[in-house]
N, C-alpha and C positions, 0 to 999 in steps of 0.2 A: 785694360777693361774698358769696354765700349758704353757702359751705362753705370749710373749710381743712383743710390736711393736717398732722398731727403725728405724731411718732415716739415710741413709749414705750420702756420699758426692754427689751422683747424685740426692738426694732430693726425691728419691722414697722409699716408706716404705717396710720394710722386717719384717717378722713374725719369731720369734725365739721360737722353741720348745725345751723343756728340759724334761727329766724324772729322777727319783731318782737314777738310776744306773749310770747315767753320760753321756748317748748318747744325741745327739742333732740334730736338723734340722733347716735349714734356708730356708724360702719360700719367694720369691720375688713376690709382687703383680703385677708387670709387667710380663705378661705371665702366672701368677698363678704358677710359677715355683719353684720347689725345687732346691736350689742352692748348699746346703751342707747337707750331712748326715754323722755324725761321731758316731762311736761306743763308748762304755764305756771307751775304751783305748785312746779316743780322735783321732782315726785314720780317715782320710777323706776317704770315700768310693765312692764319686762321683768325676768326672772330670769336671773342668770349665777352659777353655782356659784363659790365662793371657791377650789375646787380645780380649776377648769377650766384646761386647758393650751391655749396658743397656739402650740405648737411642732408643726410637721409630724413625722409624718403624722396626728397625732391631731386629731380635730374638736374645736371649742370647745364645751363643755357649757353652753348657754344662749343667750340672744339669739333670733335668728331665722335658723337655718341653712337653706340651700337644698339640697334632695335631688334629684340628677340624676346619671345617667340612670335611676336606679331608687329607688323608695321602699322596697323590701324589699332583702333580701340574697340573694335566690335566684339562684345561679349567678355571683355576683360576689365578688370578693375584699374589697371595701370596703363595708361596711354603709351603706345609704341613698345609695350612689353616691360618686363621687370629687369632685364639685363643691365640697363643704364642707370638702375637704382640700387644696385647691389655691390658689395665690396669684393672685388676680384683678388686673386692671388698670383704670385709668380709661379709659372709652370716649371716644376723641378724636373720633368721628364719631356722636354720638347723633342720634336723630330729633328734629325740632323739638318744643318744649314751649310751649304758650301762655303769654304773659306774665302775671305776677301779682305783686302786691306783698305777698301774705300767705302765700307758701310758698317753700321752698327745696328744691333737688333736686341729685341726682348720679347719673351713669350709669356702670355698671361693666360689664366684659366678661371672659368666659372663653372661650378658644379651645381646640380640641383639640390636644394635643401628641403627638409620636411616642411617648412613654411611654404615654399614655392609649390610643392606638390599638392597643397590644398586647393590652389587656384589653377594650376596646370599640371595635371596628374601624369607627368612623363619624366623619366630619368634621363638626363643628359649630361654631356660635357661640352662646354663651348670654349674653344681655345682661340686666342688672337695673337698673331705674330705682327710685330711692328718693325719695319726695316727702314732705316734711314740711310740714303745716299746723298751725294751732293745734288741739290735741287730736285730730289725725288723722295717721296714717302710712300711706302707700300704697306698695305695692311692685308693680311691673309687670315680670314675667319674660318674655323672649322667646327661643325656641330656633329656630335656623335651620339647616337641613340644607345644608352647604356641600360635600357630597360627590356622588358619582355614583350612589349607590344609596339605595333607601328604607331608613329605620330606624324603629324604634318605641321609645318611652321612657315611663316613668312619672315623676312629679314631685311634690314637695311643698314648701310653705313651712312650716317648723316654727316655732310660736310658743311659746316658753317665757315664760309670763305670770307676773308677780309677784302673788301673792295674800296675803290676810292669814292664812287658815287653810283649807287645801283642804277639810277636812272640813265647812266651812260654805259652800262655793261651790255655786251652781246653774247648770247650763248648760241653756239653753232653746233649742229649735229642732230638737233631734234625736229628740224623742219620736215613737214609732210607726215609726221607721226600722229597716231591717235593718243589722246590722254584723257584721264579721268579728272574732272574738275570738282575739287572738294568744296568749292564756293557755290557749286550748282548741284549739290547732293549727290556727287559722284557721277554726274552725267558724262557720257562719252562724246568728245569732240575730236576734230582733226586740226593739227597746227597749220595755219595758212601762210604765215610769214616765212621769209627767206632766212630769218634769224629770230631768236627770242629776245625781246627787249622789255623794259619795265617802266610802267607809268601808274601802277596801282597794286593793290594786294594780289598775290598769286599763291595758290595752293593746289598744285597738280601732280599727278603721277603719269609720266610718259611711259608707253608700253612698247616693249620689244625694240629697245634703243640700240644704237650701234655701239661697237667696242670703245669708240673715242668720242668724247664731248669736249669742246673748247669753250672756256670762259675768257673773253677777251676784254682786258681792262686798258683802254687806251691811255688814260691819265697816268697810271702807274707804269706804262710802257712794258706790260707783260702779259702773257697768256698762260693760263693754267690749263693744263690738258688732264682730263679725267679718263683713265682707261680701266676697263673691268671686265672680269670673266665670271660666268656663272651668276651674274647679277643683271638680268636682262632689262629691268625697269629702272626709271630715274625720277625721283621726286624733285620738285622745285618749289621753294617756299620763300616768300618775303611778306611780313605782316602789314607793311606800309604804316602810315602815320596813325590812323584810327585804331587799329588793332594793337599796335606797339604800346599805345597808352594804357590799353587795357590788360597788359601782360605784367604781372608784378615783378618778374625777374628779367625785365627787358626795359632798357632806357627809352625815353620818348623819341629820341633821335637815332637810336641805334640802327633802325631799319635802313638808313641811308648808307651805312658802312658795311653791310653784310648781304650775303646771298647764300641760301641753303641749297645745295645741289646733292642729291642722295643716289648712291648705288643701291639698288633694291631688287628683291625677288618678292613680288606681291600678287600679280595677276594669276599666276599658276603656283601655288604653294608647293614647297619641297616636301616629299614624303619619304621617311626613313624607316626601314625595317630594323629590328633589333641588331646591334652591333654594326650597322652601316653608318657611313660618315659622308657629310656634304662639305665641300671646300669651295669658297669663293676667293676672289682676289680683286683688289683695287689699287691702282697706282695714280698718285697725283704728282704731276711734274711741271716745272716752269720752262717755258720755251721763249724764244725771241718774240717781240711784239709783231713781227712780220708774219707770224703763223696765221693761216687762213683756213676756211672750211674745205678748200679744194684738197687739203691733205688728209681730210677725214674720210677714210675708206672703211666702211663697216666690215670688210672681209679681212682686214688686218686685225689680228687679235693682239692681245696685251704686249706681246714681245715683238710684234711686227714692225 
């Protein structure tokens, strides 16, 4: 058995994935959210604030939240959508997965409820497959329109990454791209640097990004590579010191140890007709510290 269910002090179930090389992942059914991902050296690769709440209706600050049916909060009561504030279930009818001895996986599902239909009047099924390999974590979301009319949505997989010191991090793969700056009322700019570095608050959505983005952490001697399909945009967020102190579920110094990089579809919403389905894919992997942007070829897709 590649996964097990445990109940913590909050009474909510968690799924624990393990694989033979020693890496592991923990998925919380509240929010369908990955809360921990450790490599074979037992090093934690994700950030979760010590002040994070796992009690409804607050989202969990950290890990990998799922944002649906929107990635912004325009016209909706719940910022980044309601999916991250709902209790998901194990999917009892998942699609087949090729047999492998070096990975473990679990399938979750979230279905529309009568309460959700009051604020977003569309019937849907949102599925999430989490696959754990040695030094690699893959998330495959699927949205199916189970209603009788078309609907559109935006979507994001938010990755709260654990870093040594955000001021020393380089993000490569976003250079020369246009982005929307949420600190400037969503105004559009073009990235000018040869890499993205951090010396203050950042809240941006980069548009039409390549299939691969590298997050280089020299102090930890590792590079995390984000690869994605059907998620063309990328959010980048760090609150820095002033905003961190204003967030009730975020430690005053937490901003130094985290960077949020999101796989998103937001500029051009997905439109689904009845019974149609959309599928995305995100892969996080750890590579040697010698990895550089010269290997980032936007023509190479996820499995290139």
